[in-house]
C-alpha positions as CSV (number, residue, x, y, z in Angstrom):
1,M,-72.8,-73.9,-173.4
2,I,-76.3,-72.4,-173.7
3,D,-78.3,-70.7,-171.0
4,T,-81.5,-72.5,-171.9
5,E,-83.5,-71.0,-169.1
6,S,-82.8,-67.5,-170.3
7,L,-83.6,-68.6,-173.8
8,A,-86.9,-70.1,-172.8
9,N,-88.0,-67.2,-170.8
10,R,-86.7,-64.2,-172.8
11,G,-86.7,-65.6,-176.4
12,F,-83.0,-65.1,-176.8
13,T,-79.6,-65.7,-175.1
14,V,-75.9,-65.1,-175.9
15,A,-73.4,-68.0,-175.9
16,P,-70.1,-66.1,-175.4
17,G,-67.0,-67.4,-177.3
18,L,-68.9,-70.2,-178.9
19,I,-66.1,-70.5,-181.5
20,G,-62.5,-69.2,-181.3
21,P,-60.9,-66.3,-183.3
22,D,-59.0,-68.7,-185.7
23,Q,-62.2,-70.6,-186.6
24,C,-64.0,-67.3,-187.1
25,R,-61.4,-66.1,-189.5
26,A,-61.4,-69.5,-191.3
27,L,-65.2,-69.4,-191.8
28,A,-65.1,-65.8,-193.1
29,T,-62.4,-66.7,-195.7
30,L,-64.9,-69.2,-197.3
31,W,-66.8,-66.2,-198.7
32,P,-65.2,-66.2,-202.2
33,E,-65.3,-70.0,-202.6
34,Q,-68.3,-70.2,-204.8
35,A,-68.4,-74.0,-205.0
36,R,-69.3,-74.1,-201.3
37,F,-72.6,-72.1,-201.8
38,R,-75.9,-72.8,-203.6
39,K,-77.2,-69.3,-203.8
40,H,-76.0,-65.7,-203.5
41,I,-78.3,-62.9,-202.5
42,V,-77.8,-59.2,-202.9
43,M,-80.1,-57.7,-200.3
44,Q,-81.0,-54.4,-202.0
45,R,-82.3,-56.2,-205.1
46,H,-85.1,-57.7,-203.0
47,G,-85.8,-54.9,-200.5
48,Y,-84.2,-56.9,-197.6
49,G,-81.7,-54.1,-196.7
50,Q,-78.2,-53.6,-198.0
51,G,-75.4,-56.2,-198.1
52,E,-75.0,-59.8,-199.3
53,Y,-75.4,-63.3,-198.1
54,Q,-74.8,-66.8,-199.4
55,Y,-76.4,-70.1,-198.5
56,F,-74.1,-73.1,-198.1
57,T,-74.6,-76.2,-200.2
58,Y,-74.5,-79.8,-198.9
59,P,-72.2,-81.1,-197.7
60,L,-71.8,-78.2,-195.3
61,P,-68.3,-77.2,-194.2
62,K,-67.2,-79.5,-191.3
63,A,-67.2,-76.7,-188.7
64,V,-70.7,-75.5,-189.7
65,E,-72.1,-79.1,-189.7
66,E,-70.6,-79.8,-186.3
67,L,-72.0,-76.6,-184.9
68,R,-75.4,-77.3,-186.2
69,Q,-75.4,-80.8,-184.8
70,A,-74.1,-79.7,-181.4
71,L,-76.6,-76.9,-180.9
72,Y,-79.7,-78.8,-182.0
73,P,-80.4,-81.1,-179.0
74,E,-80.5,-78.4,-176.3
75,L,-82.6,-76.2,-178.6
76,A,-85.0,-79.0,-179.4
77,A,-85.7,-79.3,-175.7
78,V,-86.6,-75.6,-175.5
79,A,-88.6,-75.8,-178.7
80,N,-90.6,-78.7,-177.2
81,R,-91.2,-76.8,-174.0
82,W,-92.5,-73.8,-176.0
83,N,-94.9,-76.1,-177.9
84,A,-96.2,-77.6,-174.7
85,E,-96.8,-74.1,-173.2
86,L,-98.7,-73.1,-176.3
87,G,-100.8,-76.2,-176.4
88,R,-99.3,-77.5,-179.6
89,A,-99.0,-81.3,-180.2
90,Q,-95.9,-81.1,-182.3
91,R,-92.6,-82.3,-180.7
92,F,-89.2,-82.1,-182.3
93,P,-87.0,-85.3,-182.5
94,P,-83.9,-85.4,-180.2
95,T,-81.4,-85.4,-183.1
96,L,-80.9,-83.1,-186.0
97,E,-80.9,-86.1,-188.4
98,G,-84.4,-86.9,-187.3
99,W,-85.7,-83.4,-187.8
100,L,-84.0,-83.0,-191.2
101,R,-85.6,-86.3,-192.2
102,Q,-89.0,-84.7,-191.6
103,C,-88.0,-81.6,-193.5
104,H,-86.9,-83.6,-196.5
105,Q,-89.9,-85.8,-196.4
106,G,-92.0,-82.6,-196.5
107,G,-90.1,-81.4,-199.6
108,Q,-87.7,-79.0,-197.8
109,K,-84.3,-80.2,-198.9
110,R,-82.2,-77.2,-199.5
111,P,-79.6,-76.2,-196.8
112,T,-80.2,-72.9,-195.0
113,P,-76.9,-72.2,-193.0
114,L,-75.4,-69.1,-194.5
115,L,-72.6,-66.5,-194.5
116,L,-73.6,-62.8,-194.4
117,H,-71.3,-60.0,-195.5
118,Y,-71.8,-56.3,-194.6
119,K,-69.7,-53.2,-195.5
120,A,-70.0,-49.6,-194.5
121,G,-73.6,-48.4,-194.9
122,D,-75.0,-51.9,-195.1
123,Y,-77.9,-53.2,-192.9
124,N,-80.4,-56.0,-192.7
125,C,-84.1,-55.1,-192.3
126,L,-86.2,-56.8,-189.6
127,H,-87.3,-60.2,-190.8
128,R,-88.0,-63.8,-190.0
129,D,-86.2,-66.8,-191.6
130,L,-89.2,-69.0,-192.8
131,Y,-88.5,-71.3,-195.7
132,G,-91.5,-73.5,-195.8
133,E,-94.3,-75.1,-193.7
134,L,-91.8,-76.9,-191.4
135,V,-90.1,-74.4,-189.1
136,F,-87.7,-75.1,-186.2
137,P,-88.5,-72.2,-183.8
138,L,-84.9,-71.3,-182.8
139,Q,-81.8,-70.3,-184.7
140,A,-78.3,-68.9,-184.1
141,T,-76.1,-66.2,-185.5
142,V,-72.3,-66.2,-184.8
143,L,-70.3,-63.0,-185.2
144,L,-67.2,-63.8,-187.1
145,S,-65.6,-60.4,-187.3
146,D,-64.1,-58.4,-184.3
147,P,-66.1,-55.3,-183.5
148,K,-63.1,-53.9,-181.7
149,R,-61.0,-54.0,-184.8
150,D,-63.0,-54.8,-188.0
151,F,-66.1,-52.6,-187.9
152,S,-68.3,-50.3,-185.9
153,G,-72.1,-50.1,-185.8
154,G,-73.8,-53.2,-187.2
155,E,-75.5,-54.2,-184.0
156,F,-77.8,-57.2,-183.9
157,M,-81.4,-56.2,-183.1
158,L,-84.5,-58.1,-181.9
159,V,-88.0,-56.7,-181.9
160,E,-90.8,-58.3,-180.0
161,Q,-94.3,-57.5,-181.2
162,R,-96.5,-57.9,-178.1
163,P,-100.2,-58.4,-178.4
164,R,-102.2,-55.2,-177.8
165,M,-99.0,-53.4,-176.7
166,Q,-96.2,-51.4,-178.4
167,S,-93.3,-53.4,-179.8
168,R,-90.2,-53.8,-177.7
169,G,-86.7,-53.6,-179.2
170,E,-83.4,-55.1,-177.9
171,V,-79.9,-54.5,-179.1
172,V,-77.7,-57.6,-178.4
173,P,-74.0,-56.7,-178.0
174,L,-71.7,-59.4,-179.5
175,G,-68.0,-60.0,-179.5
176,Q,-66.0,-62.1,-182.1
177,G,-67.1,-65.7,-181.7
178,D,-70.2,-65.0,-179.7
179,A,-73.5,-66.5,-180.8
180,V,-76.9,-65.1,-180.2
181,I,-79.6,-67.8,-180.1
182,F,-83.1,-66.5,-180.6
183,A,-86.7,-67.2,-181.7
184,V,-87.2,-67.5,-185.4
185,N,-90.8,-66.4,-185.5
186,E,-92.7,-66.4,-182.2
187,R,-92.4,-67.6,-178.6
188,P,-94.7,-68.1,-175.6
189,V,-95.0,-65.4,-173.0
190,K,-96.8,-66.0,-169.7
191,G,-99.7,-63.7,-169.0
192,S,-102.4,-63.6,-166.4
193,R,-104.5,-66.1,-168.3
194,G,-101.7,-68.5,-169.3
195,F,-99.3,-68.4,-172.2
196,H,-99.8,-66.4,-175.4
197,R,-97.8,-66.1,-178.6
198,T,-95.5,-63.1,-179.2
199,A,-94.0,-62.5,-182.6
200,M,-90.3,-61.7,-183.0
201,R,-88.2,-60.3,-185.8
202,H,-84.4,-59.7,-186.1
203,G,-82.1,-57.6,-188.1
204,V,-78.8,-55.7,-188.2
205,S,-78.3,-51.9,-187.8
206,S,-76.2,-49.9,-190.3
207,L,-72.5,-50.4,-190.3
208,H,-70.6,-47.1,-189.7
209,H,-67.3,-48.4,-191.2
210,G,-65.4,-51.6,-191.9
211,E,-66.5,-55.1,-192.8
212,R,-68.7,-57.5,-190.8
213,F,-69.1,-61.3,-191.4
214,T,-71.6,-63.5,-189.6
215,L,-72.6,-67.1,-189.8
216,G,-76.3,-68.0,-189.6
217,I,-77.3,-71.4,-188.4
218,I,-80.9,-72.3,-189.3
219,F,-82.2,-75.8,-188.4
220,H,-85.0,-76.2,-191.0
221,D,-84.1,-76.7,-194.6
222,A,-85.8,-74.8,-197.4
223,A,-88.5,-75.8,-199.9
């Protein structure tokens, strides 16, 4: 399901068709159901960009919970590889339950999976999704809308800030149901003297027209 080697070496990978069109549409239709969400953010009020997003409340919708559970084990293996390469002692447990137990014991108890909604002219500034001291180093974004029919523009973007070098940008094309899995904050990069840390940020370019929904899967809960 996941090209973990590409993910480990490049800091991101695409999982094509992670969920089907019917499930994409079903998730997007949750947007107006306020009881399913704990918080609603209007981006322009905070300088985050333009558009809206909502954090789900617990219990998560079944499809979101199942996806979060299914993705975690493979990503934990990559996260542990990264920590080993960077000389860090921390290792992530093999199950999501074990990791969330650590988050909750550390005071991070609020769920972070979210729905994002963009209309023409909306965009998301480059950022990192950090919600406390405990951070799982990988996350996933699933495109729920169809770029062939529902919108144009709105490309997913990654920027890598390389030490003592100019930043490198990447536009990641996605189809409906595709997921991009990427580094939350930083990743190891091998240099002539071993591994060093490279910071990464992500965002979304301006929509030209239409409407774009995405699902964000973050594996650490918020303080």
